[in-house]
N, C-alpha and C positions, 0 to 999 in steps of 0.2 A: 156433888161435883161431877163434872163431865171429864172423861179421860181420853187420852190419845190412844192409838193402837200401834202395836209393834209385833213383828214376827221374826223368828230366827231362820225361817226358811221362806223361799219365794211364795207369795200368795197364789192361790189357784183361781181366784175370782177377781174381777175388776182390776186386773194387773196394771192398767194405765193410771189408776188412782193412787198407787203406792209409790213412795220414794225409797231410794236405797241410800244407806249411809253406813258409817262405821262408828262404833261406840267409842266415845271419848271419856265419859265418866258415868258412874252409877252412884247415886246418893239416896239416902232416906231423909224425907222431910215431912213433918207433920203426919206421920203414919202412911205416907205415900212414897212411891219410888219415882225419882227423877232420873231419866236416862238422857244424857247429853249425846247427841249424834251429829257427826260431821257429814253433810251431804256429799255423795260421791260425785254427782254431776254439778258442774259449775263451781263458782267460788262463793256460794251462799254461806251465810253465817251458820254457826252451830245451832242446832234445834234442840230445845229442852222439851222432852216428852214426859208427861205425867201419867203414870199407870198405877194400878193397884199392886199391892205386894203379891197377890195371887198371880197376876199376869207376869210380874217380874220373875217369880219362881218358874212359871210355865215356860217363858221364852229362854231363860237361862238354862233350864233343863234340856232344851232342844238345841242349844249351841254345841258345837263340836269342841268343847273345852271341859276340863275336869273341875267342876264346881259341885260341892255337896250342898244342895239346896236346903237340907235339913239343919245345917249348922252355919249358915252364911254370916260372915262378918265382913267388914270393909276390905281387909287385906285379901280375903278369899275371892273377891270380885275382880281382882286384877287380871286374871286370865281372860276375862270377857272384853277387856279394853282392846280395841282394834278389830274386833269381830264385826262382820257384815250383818246388817239387819235391814228389814223392810218396815216402813212406818207410814202412818197417816196421822196428820195433825187433826185434832178435833175440829169438826166443821168443814173439812176439806173433802 
């Protein structure tokens, strides 16, 4: 499976290839993490990004919110909702 990319901080390379959005939802599905992001620019539709659980833990750990990535459950992901992220959809 190919995955999308997501960062909790602005990327330092190829900055024109990244989009900015806010987290709407974070779910686990079939052993992967689905992060739904609302684009900041324009009125585009929400984007569903598929990332590995390791990438989820990495970007959540870098957000400026209090989430213990060692004991994550659905309710503990709520502080991440509304946080700004930078993302690239696979193939873009």
